[in-house]
ZAZA-408024 format. One record per residue: residue number from 1; x, y, z of N, C-alpha, C in turn. Coordinates in steps of 0.02 Angstrom, whole numbers, plus 50000, padded with zeros to 5 digits. Each point is the difference from the previous one (the first is absolute). Last residue first. Layout:
<rs>
R/NUM/X/Y/Z/X/Y/Z/X/Y/Z;
...
</rs>
This chain:
<rs>
R/242/48540/50314/48637/50002/49926/50046/50070/49998/50050;
R/241/49882/50134/49815/49987/50020/50052/50035/49963/50046;
R/240/49985/50021/49743/49954/49958/50054/49976/50002/50074;
R/239/50172/50117/49877/49948/50025/49956/49944/49942/50035;
R/238/50234/49924/50022/49976/50089/50034/49921/50034/49991;
R/237/50082/49796/49860/49981/49972/50090/49988/50075/50033;
R/236/50036/50030/49783/49924/49979/50013/50015/49990/50064;
R/235/50193/50055/49903/49979/50053/50040/49929/49980/49979;
R/234/50151/49858/49963/49993/50021/50070/49976/50061/50007;
R/233/50004/49918/49808/49986/49945/50031/49994/50006/50070;
R/232/50113/50143/49844/49910/50010/49993/49975/49954/50052;
R/231/50222/49986/49966/49994/50051/50067/49890/50007/49992;
R/230/50133/49839/49847/50006/49970/50075/49974/50088/50036;
R/229/50027/50011/49798/49934/49960/49996/49983/49971/50076;
R/228/50193/50143/49946/49943/50020/49972/49937/49965/50013;
R/227/50196/49899/49998/49980/50030/50090/49958/50054/49981;
R/226/50064/49864/49804/49964/49990/50024/49988/50004/50085;
R/225/50112/50122/49822/49909/49972/49971/49978/49971/50083;
R/224/50230/50041/50007/49959/50065/49998/49941/49977/49972;
R/223/50151/49836/49969/49979/49996/50050/49934/50087/50027;
R/222/50094/49958/49778/49938/49941/50033/49975/50014/50064;
R/221/50163/50127/49899/49974/50010/49979/49922/49966/50025;
R/220/50221/49939/50048/49966/50059/50062/49938/50031/49957;
R/219/50080/49745/49961/50047/50031/49996/49956/50073/50034;
R/218/50035/49718/50055/49937/50067/49996/50056/50055/49977;
R/217/49975/49694/50057/50034/50076/49984/49966/50055/49984;
R/216/49988/49786/50178/49978/50032/49952/50044/50053/49964;
R/215/50020/49755/50143/50002/50076/49989/49983/50005/49950;
R/214/49825/49857/50169/50086/49999/49932/50006/50062/49986;
R/213/49813/49960/50180/50037/49924/49973/50064/50004/49954;
R/212/49907/50203/50064/49971/49959/50070/50027/49935/49972;
R/211/49942/50142/49814/50087/50034/50048/49985/49960/50064;
R/210/49804/49946/49891/50079/49976/49954/50049/50027/50041;
R/209/49782/50072/50084/50051/49915/50029/50025/49984/49940;
R/208/49947/50239/50007/50022/49970/50048/50002/49936/50007;
R/207/49924/50092/49816/50032/50032/50010/50042/49982/50051;
R/206/49778/49896/49929/50061/50027/49940/50077/50003/49985;
R/205/49822/49940/50183/50022/49969/49964/50027/50004/49945;
R/204/49919/50175/50133/50063/49977/50026/50027/49907/49948;
R/203/49845/50167/49922/50061/50019/49998/50069/49973/50047;
R/202/49767/49938/49964/50035/49984/49944/50069/50027/50029;
R/201/49850/50036/50157/49994/49932/49994/50044/50005/49930;
R/200/49943/50189/50028/50036/50003/50072/50011/49923/50003;
R/199/49843/50064/49840/50092/50034/50002/50030/49989/50044;
R/198/49787/49909/50029/50023/49973/49921/50081/50027/49994;
R/197/49856/50094/50170/50027/49947/50002/50023/49970/49955;
R/196/49900/50185/49945/50055/50041/50039/50019/49919/50033;
R/195/49809/49977/49876/50069/50030/49967/50060/49992/50042;
R/194/49806/49981/50092/50027/49947/49953/50047/50014/49971;
R/193/49901/50148/50115/50028/49980/50036/50015/49930/49990;
R/192/49906/50163/49861/50055/50028/49989/50035/49949/50080;
R/191/49785/49933/49910/50020/49974/49945/50087/50065/50016;
R/190/49814/50014/50182/50043/49929/49979/50052/49993/49968;
R/189/49897/50203/49991/50028/49998/50059/50051/49910/50030;
R/188/49795/50078/49811/50072/50014/49975/50078/50016/50058;
R/187/49782/49901/50046/50034/49957/49950/50048/50045/49985;
R/186/49937/50020/50242/49979/50039/49932/50010/49963/49946;
R/185/50050/49969/50242/49930/50003/49977/49977/50006/49939;
R/184/50228/50022/50095/49971/49920/49961/49923/49995/50001;
R/183/50196/50200/50033/49921/50001/49991/49976/49943/49963;
R/182/50286/50038/50041/49936/50037/49965/49948/49978/50038;
R/181/50187/49919/50092/50019/50055/49922/49962/50038/49969;
R/180/50036/49814/50226/49973/50022/49929/49998/50085/49988;
R/179/50156/49757/50145/49998/50062/49960/49948/50046/49950;
R/178/49942/49793/50106/50027/50034/50042/50028/50082/49987;
R/177/49800/49877/49894/50067/50005/49990/50032/50036/50075;
R/176/49785/49843/49868/50041/50016/50075/50056/50044/50013;
R/175/49892/49924/49766/49947/49984/50063/50004/50035/50053;
R/174/50186/50025/49830/49929/50019/50008/49942/50006/50027;
R/173/50269/49976/50065/49946/49968/49995/49944/50049/49963;
R/172/50223/50028/50092/49983/50038/49957/49951/49974/49948;
R/171/50124/49892/50152/50023/50078/50052/49943/50037/49930;
R/170/50011/49759/49963/49983/50006/50082/49995/50082/49986;
R/169/50126/49928/49828/49918/49986/49991/49974/50018/50074;
R/168/50228/50029/50009/49972/50081/49951/49909/49962/50019;
R/167/50163/49824/50109/49968/50056/50003/49950/50067/49972;
R/166/50080/49820/49876/49967/49991/50050/49959/50038/50045;
R/165/50191/50012/49869/49949/50006/49949/49920/49993/50065;
R/164/50206/50022/50135/49997/50019/49937/49959/50018/49985;
R/163/49986/49890/50227/50018/50042/49984/50001/49999/49911;
R/162/49887/49959/50239/49987/49973/49938/50059/50048/49985;
R/161/49943/49978/50242/50041/50006/49967/50018/49979/49926;
R/160/49789/50105/50184/50021/49937/49948/50077/50018/49984;
R/159/49820/50136/50156/50069/49948/50035/50035/49941/49953;
R/158/49844/50215/49944/49963/49917/49999/50038/49954/50065;
R/157/50078/50238/49957/49939/49979/50038/49989/49956/49986;
R/156/50233/50033/49999/49968/50028/50066/49931/50011/49979;
R/155/50071/49856/49835/50049/49980/50071/49959/50044/50056;
R/154/49986/50092/49773/49960/49933/50023/50008/49960/50067;
R/153/50126/50182/49938/49937/50025/50010/49957/49964/49999;
R/152/50221/49967/49939/49998/49975/50068/49917/50021/50016;
R/151/50063/49956/49780/49984/49942/50048/50016/50014/50090;
R/150/50000/50184/49822/49943/49950/50006/49999/49947/50032;
R/149/50206/50110/49990/49970/50048/50021/49903/49959/50010;
R/148/50199/49899/49901/50027/50011/50048/49915/50046/50060;
R/147/50017/49985/49749/49989/49934/50043/50018/49999/50071;
R/146/50076/50205/49910/49918/49957/49974/49984/49964/50040;
R/145/50198/50027/49993/49984/50039/50034/49946/49997/50001;
R/144/50110/49885/49855/49988/49967/50057/49987/50020/50043;
R/143/50019/50083/49792/49953/49980/50024/49994/49966/50037;
R/142/50165/50148/49982/49952/50048/49984/49930/49943/50014;
R/141/50226/49901/49977/50007/50030/50071/49935/50049/50026;
R/140/50031/49896/49770/50003/49948/50054/49981/50025/50087;
R/139/50097/50164/49814/49927/49968/49976/49976/49929/50052;
R/138/50210/50063/50020/49966/50067/50023/49931/50005/50001;
R/137/50138/49847/49896/50025/49960/50083/49949/50057/50031;
R/136/50043/50010/49771/49953/49960/50005/49989/49976/50083;
R/135/50158/50147/49936/49941/50034/49946/49938/49958/50021;
R/134/50254/50087/50074/49961/49939/50025/49911/50006/49979;
R/133/50162/50188/49999/50022/49967/49932/49979/49922/50004;
R/132/50019/50198/50173/50033/49949/50003/50012/49987/49936;
R/131/49808/50103/50060/50046/50042/49958/50055/49966/50010;
R/130/49820/49884/50078/50014/50020/49922/50061/50034/49978;
R/129/49985/49928/50212/50011/49937/49942/49980/50040/49951;
R/128/49955/50130/50147/50042/50009/50011/50043/49950/49944;
R/127/49797/50043/50046/50000/50064/49971/50086/49976/49975;
R/126/49786/49845/50122/50051/50016/49903/50040/50016/49991;
R/125/49864/50044/50215/50023/49907/49975/50048/50004/49946;
R/124/49911/50222/50055/50043/49957/50038/50024/49917/50014;
R/123/49843/50114/49850/50072/50021/49987/50035/49967/50030;
R/122/49782/49917/50035/50015/49972/49923/50084/50038/50004;
R/121/49843/50118/50177/50043/49930/50035/50024/49937/49905;
R/120/49904/50243/49951/50069/50000/50049/50021/49903/50028;
R/119/49904/50027/49759/49965/50019/50074/50057/49986/50043;
R/118/50041/50136/49762/49968/49923/50021/50002/49999/50075;
R/117/50042/50199/49873/49937/49985/49964/49993/49914/50048;
R/116/50222/50128/50021/49930/50032/50019/49921/49960/49990;
R/115/50206/49922/49921/49981/49982/50050/49948/50034/50041;
R/114/50077/50065/49788/49959/49935/49990/49975/49960/50097;
R/113/50123/50228/49957/49919/50004/49968/49952/49924/49999;
R/112/50275/50018/50036/49919/50038/50062/49927/50017/49978;
R/111/50150/49902/49829/50010/49956/50033/49968/50007/50103;
R/110/50009/50166/49789/49988/49939/49991/49980/49941/50051;
R/109/50155/50177/50004/49931/50023/50034/49941/49962/49980;
R/108/50243/49934/49971/49977/50012/50037/49949/50040/50042;
R/107/50069/49941/49768/49960/49950/50034/50025/50004/50086;
R/106/50030/50209/49874/49955/49951/49980/49971/49938/50026;
R/105/50220/50114/50021/49923/50032/50056/49944/49978/49952;
R/104/50181/49917/49881/50028/49980/50081/49919/50031/50067;
R/103/50043/50056/49744/49960/49917/50018/49997/49976/50075;
R/102/50097/50227/49957/49942/49981/49961/49963/49936/50024;
R/101/50217/50034/50011/49959/50039/50061/49926/49983/49991;
R/100/50130/49921/49803/50005/49971/50073/49985/49994/50057;
R/99/50001/50140/49810/49943/49940/49971/50004/49951/50081;
R/98/50189/50169/49975/49920/50055/50018/49938/49917/50013;
R/97/50219/49957/49938/50003/50020/50068/49917/50006/50013;
R/96/50041/49967/49773/50030/49930/50031/49980/50031/50082;
R/95/49998/50176/49852/49947/49949/50002/50003/49961/50052;
R/94/50217/50116/49965/49942/50037/50061/49930/49966/49976;
R/93/50165/49928/49870/50003/49992/50082/49953/50015/50042;
R/92/50009/50086/49759/49963/49910/50041/50008/49983/50036;
R/91/50105/50201/49932/49933/50001/50054/49968/49942/49985;
R/90/50202/50017/49915/50016/50031/50065/49927/50004/50033;
R/89/50049/49917/49786/50019/49948/50045/49984/50034/50065;
R/88/49861/50074/49781/50064/50008/50026/50007/49954/50062;
R/87/49894/49909/49762/49980/50041/50084/50080/50013/50023;
R/86/49931/50036/49735/50002/49960/50032/50000/49996/50066;
R/85/49947/50122/49778/49980/49966/50034/49985/49943/50046;
R/84/50122/50233/49852/49995/49933/50059/49955/49979/50020;
R/83/50072/50171/49798/49952/49982/50024/50031/49936/50046;
R/82/50145/50221/49888/49977/49894/50019/49944/50003/50014;
R/81/50067/50249/49900/49966/49957/50041/50004/49926/49995;
R/80/50151/50219/49905/49968/49964/49997/49974/49954/50048;
R/79/50126/50232/49912/49996/49966/50055/49935/49960/49991;
R/78/50185/50099/49794/49961/50025/50051/49994/49924/50065;
R/77/50167/50012/49821/50009/50045/50060/49908/50020/50055;
R/76/50094/49842/49788/49975/50066/49967/50001/50055/50071;
R/75/50010/49751/50036/50061/50025/49970/49993/50086/49974;
R/74/49889/49957/50217/49961/49963/49949/50078/50015/49946;
R/73/49957/49997/50297/50040/50033/49949/49964/49965/49925;
R/72/49864/49966/50214/50066/49980/49984/50017/50006/49933;
R/71/49824/49928/50224/50021/50068/49971/50059/49976/49959;
R/70/49841/49829/50134/50035/50009/49980/49998/50078/49945;
R/69/49817/49907/50178/49991/50001/49960/50095/50030/49972;
R/68/49921/49880/50212/49992/50062/49994/50028/49996/49911;
R/67/49898/49805/50135/50058/50011/49987/49988/50070/49950;
R/66/49779/49929/50190/50039/49969/49907/50108/50045/50025;
R/65/49848/50014/50167/50018/49915/50010/50038/49998/49930;
R/64/49920/50209/50107/50097/49995/49953/49977/49917/50017;
R/63/49804/50088/50051/50026/50085/49963/50079/49969/49970;
R/62/49862/49870/50173/49981/49987/49931/50036/50044/49964;
R/61/50081/49998/50228/49998/49917/49965/49984/50025/49922;
R/60/49973/50214/50142/50045/49961/49999/50034/49953/49953;
R/59/49791/50108/50071/50047/50052/49999/50045/49974/49979;
R/58/49818/49830/50012/49984/50088/49953/50051/50052/50003;
R/57/50023/49801/50155/50012/49961/49923/49982/50073/49960;
R/56/50021/50043/50234/50059/49995/49944/50000/49957/49945;
R/55/49802/50054/50123/50034/50077/49961/50080/49963/49980;
R/54/49871/49805/50077/49942/50053/49959/50045/50060/49971;
R/53/50065/49910/50209/50025/49950/49927/49978/50048/49934;
R/52/49959/50073/50180/50062/50027/50028/50030/49956/49928;
R/51/49744/49961/50089/50002/50073/49966/50100/50018/49984;
R/50/49855/49792/50093/50062/50001/49972/50006/50070/49967;
R/49/49821/49998/50136/50050/49970/50021/50061/49977/49970;
R/48/49820/50080/49883/50014/50051/50055/50067/49986/50028;
R/47/49935/49827/49808/49980/50042/50049/50010/50050/50040;
R/46/50047/49886/49732/50033/49999/50062/49964/50056/50046;
R/45/49946/49962/49759/49967/49963/50063/50035/50008/50077;
R/44/50103/50093/49792/49925/50052/49995/49950/49937/50063;
R/43/50207/49930/49933/50002/50051/50064/49948/50051/49975;
R/42/50035/49789/49878/49983/50003/50083/50033/50067/50020;
R/41/50006/49996/49758/49921/49974/50047/49994/50003/50079;
R/40/50208/50054/49875/49961/50039/50019/49922/49992/50035;
R/39/50166/49822/49958/50005/50040/50068/49979/50054/49994;
R/38/49952/49871/49822/49999/49949/50047/50012/50062/50082;
R/37/50097/50074/49769/49892/50003/50004/49983/49971/50061;
R/36/50269/49999/49977/49949/50069/50002/49926/50002/50019;
R/35/50129/49785/49947/49978/50012/50050/49984/50075/50029;
R/34/49999/49959/49773/49965/49941/50036/49991/50008/50093;
R/33/50159/50128/49844/49933/50026/50016/49953/49937/50016;
R/32/50248/50040/49961/49959/49995/50034/49927/50024/50017;
R/31/50202/49811/49894/49927/50079/49975/50018/50008/50064;
R/30/50209/49911/49929/49962/49983/50045/49938/50051/49997;
R/29/50245/50031/49920/49958/49970/49950/49907/49943/50014;
R/28/50175/50150/50128/49985/50052/49967/49934/49949/49925;
R/27/50137/49914/50186/49939/50017/50010/49963/50034/49970;
R/26/50127/49783/49932/50028/50051/50040/49920/50061/49995;
R/25/50038/49725/50006/49965/50075/49966/50028/50034/50011;
R/24/50047/49787/50119/50044/50029/49968/49967/50058/49938;
R/23/49901/49874/50169/49995/49948/49959/50055/50025/49970;
R/22/49919/50141/50165/50041/49936/50024/50005/49960/49940;
R/21/49864/50152/49941/50069/50041/50031/50038/49924/50005;
R/20/49776/49945/49996/50030/50020/49903/50075/50042/50022;
R/19/49875/49939/50179/50020/49940/49961/50040/50009/49939;
R/18/49883/50197/50122/50064/49975/50039/50044/49931/49958;
R/17/49796/50088/49922/50050/50022/49963/50069/49987/50064;
R/16/49786/49884/50027/50011/49997/49933/50054/50034/49977;
R/15/49905/50012/50225/50051/49939/49985/50030/49993/49929;
R/14/49842/50188/50059/50061/50022/50012/50064/49936/49984;
R/13/49757/49974/49963/50060/50040/49941/50061/50018/50013;
R/12/49855/49897/50150/50025/49930/49942/50022/50057/49946;
R/11/49941/50112/50189/50049/49931/50030/50019/49980/49946;
R/10/49819/50158/49958/50056/50022/50011/50061/49961/50018;
R/9/49793/49914/50005/50011/50003/49901/50071/50044/50038;
R/8/49898/49940/50211/50028/49962/49975/50048/49999/49908;
R/7/49869/50160/50110/50057/49995/50030/50043/49947/49985;
R/6/49770/50046/49922/50033/50042/49975/50077/49982/50024;
R/5/49832/49881/50108/50021/49963/49923/50048/50037/49968;
R/4/49940/50100/50199/49997/49918/50020/50051/49981/49926;
R/3/49849/50163/49999/50078/50040/50048/50029/49920/49982;
R/2/49786/49981/49839/50018/50015/50072/50056/50025/50009;
R/1/49859/50003/49753/50031/49947/50049/50026/50061/50064;
</rs>
């Protein structure tokens, strides 16, 4: 399993523990082991950039997450050990804080990596909207950027004011492309050009047109997928050198 999955497993195990305590179950009756196991797996997956958290887990949190066994004298004056599998409430606070910081750092790193993989022109148009939680609007801005770029190319080179899917079909036409992405003198080249034309046309029809005519809701994951598609399309125009 990946790092993100394991981080989620730790958060889920922590949620079970805190819910139990909030419901009134004493800490010495809340089993520490499931949370310990998930944290132990996470510790081995932490990158060097999170070494401070890895060390904290190894040296402080994991060794002390379990309540210390009780030692007391029995009726014969002998010292006996009473095992306890409950969770240490003081260390639990450290778990909560540590997972919070790891999650926050991971989210920041993931966001940086994501935008580094997105075409600069798409990022410029969409990043602020996306980071403000306006996911549908960020996708709309990305595909508007593409349609405007293609429309401007057609107008500048042909004096043609076509828009939307019509513009895509004219710009990437297999027989007479304005934006040529492959060698159309070969069968393979024609197939690539045809595929690109259909990809641009389909994307405008599927994504851009509905959002231009009505309010569309979209979650973060869907927006990320569509922004990657927009980035791919913009990069294809770059490769054509128009």
